[in-house]
N, C-alpha and C positions, 0 to 999 in steps of 0.2 A: 504494500500500500504506500503510495507516495504522500507527500505532505499536503498537497491540495485535497486529496481524498480524505485524509485524516480530518482536515478542517470541515469538509462537507458533512462527514459523519457527525461531528460534534454539533454543527449547526442544526442538524436534524434530530438531535437528542434533547429531550425535555430536561431542563435543569431549573433549580430554584435558587433563590437568593442565599440559601444556607449551604449550597453545594460548593465543594472544592474540586476543581478539575485540574488534574496533573497530566500534561501531555509530554510524551517522549517522542520528539520528532525524529523521523528516520533520516537516512542520508538524502541530501538535497538532489542527488543525481539519480534517484529512483523516479519512475514515472508509471502512470496508469493511463489507460484509454478505454473508451466505451466501444464495444462491438457486439452486435446481435443482442442489444438491450441488456448487456452485462458488462460490469467493469472487469477489465483484464489487468491484472497486476503482474507485470512482467519483471518487476524488481529492478535489477541493475543491468549494467552493460553486459555482464556475463550471460544474461538471458536473451538479449536482443541487440546484437551488434549492428544490425541494419538501422535501428533507430539512432544509435549513437553516431554512426558514420554519416548519416544524412541530415539529422535534425538537431542533435545535441549541442548545446553550448553551456558551459559552467555558469555564465552570467545569467542566462534565462532560467536555468533550473534553480539557482540560488535565489533569484528574484521571486520565483514562484513559491519557494519555501517561506521566504521572508514575508511575502504578501499573505500567505496562509496564517503565519504567526500573528501578524498585525490584525488580520480579520478576526481571529479568535480573541485577541486582546480587546478589541473594540466591542465584540459581541458580549464579552464578560462585563464590560462597563454598562452596556445597554440592559442586559438581563440581570445583572447584579451578583453573579457568582464570582468566586475567586479562581483565577487561572495561574498556573505555574508551568513554566516551559523548561524542559530539559532536552538533552540531545543524545541520540544513540551513537553518534560519531563525533570525532573532534570538530569543534566549531570552525567554520569556514572550510572544512574539508568534507569529503564525501566518501563513498565506498571506493571510488576510483580516483578522485581528485586528491593528490597527495601533497600539493603545495597550495597555499592560499592564493586566490586570484586577486590582484590589486583592486579591480572594480568591486568585487564582493566585499573586500575589507572596507572600502569607502561606503558601500551601501549599508553594511552592518553598523556603521557608526552614525548613520544619518537619522535614525529613529530612536526614540527614548522608550524602550520597553524595560522597565525596572524589575520585572519579574522573570527575567531570563537567567537561567543558571546553566550556561553552556561550557563552563570551564572543566567540569568533571563529567565526561561523557561515558556512556555505558561500554562502548567498545574498548576504550583504554582500561577501564575498570576490569572488564572481562579478561583482558590479557594479563593484568597485574595479579589476578588471583589464579591464573592457569585453569580457567574453566574448561572442563572436558568437552570434546566434540561429541556430537550425538549422530545417530543415523535414523532415518525414517523412510517412508515409501517414496518421497520425492528426491531425496538426496542422501547418499550413503556416507557422506563426510560433511555434515552440516556444522557450520561454525556460528550459528545463532547462539546467543547466551542461553544457558539452561535456566529453568525456573529458580534454582538455588542462587544462581548469579544475579538474576533479576531481584530476588528477595534481599540479598545482601546489599545490593546497590540502593534499593529502596530504603532499607533500614539505616545504612551508613551515610548516604548522600542526600536523598530526597527528604525523608521524614524530618531530620533535624532542621532543614531549611524552612519547611512549611509548618513545623511545630505541631505535628499530629502523631499520636501514638497508635500503632496498629500491630496486631499479632496474627500472622497467617502461617506460623511455623509448621503446624501439622499438615496443612494443605500443601505447602511447598514441598515437604518431604515426599508426599505421594506423587505430586506432579514431577518431581525430580526423578523418582524411580521409573515412572512411565517414560519420561524423555530419554533417559539413558538406555532403556530397552527398545527405543524406536517407536513407541506407542504414542505418536503425536499426529494431530490433524491440523 
């Protein structure tokens, strides 16, 4: 799912003034498109090299992500919920972009979103704790963070910033066992 699609899903979700919404934005270089009345989430360049060779620019994809973030921030002010923004990948980088683009650096400094916490991304955290790879029916060598990695990052990085206490430990253990066995959908 790309960042624009994440924003559309949240805009279609019923929230109240008491809700706290935490978004973990994916890599800005991901994309989705609609075909046959269905959203197609092709992920990254690894899945569709044709898109990247013909249409991709880092500036456009970053602008799309940044617009989605701004849209959600403005929606939270309109509907009255709290929104907190975190990143799955190092800020200003993506899954394939390994150096910050100068135009994207300027764009990221042009808006004031004080609820962005992009310095501690999930990908770097995952590497730091040596999260194990998993396998499943789509990919035998998946490097998405496991449920346990997500839980540790939530507890150690996100929850202290948003000042909420949460305990999902037992659920995470079950999900971790399933993920390591390849039982994921």
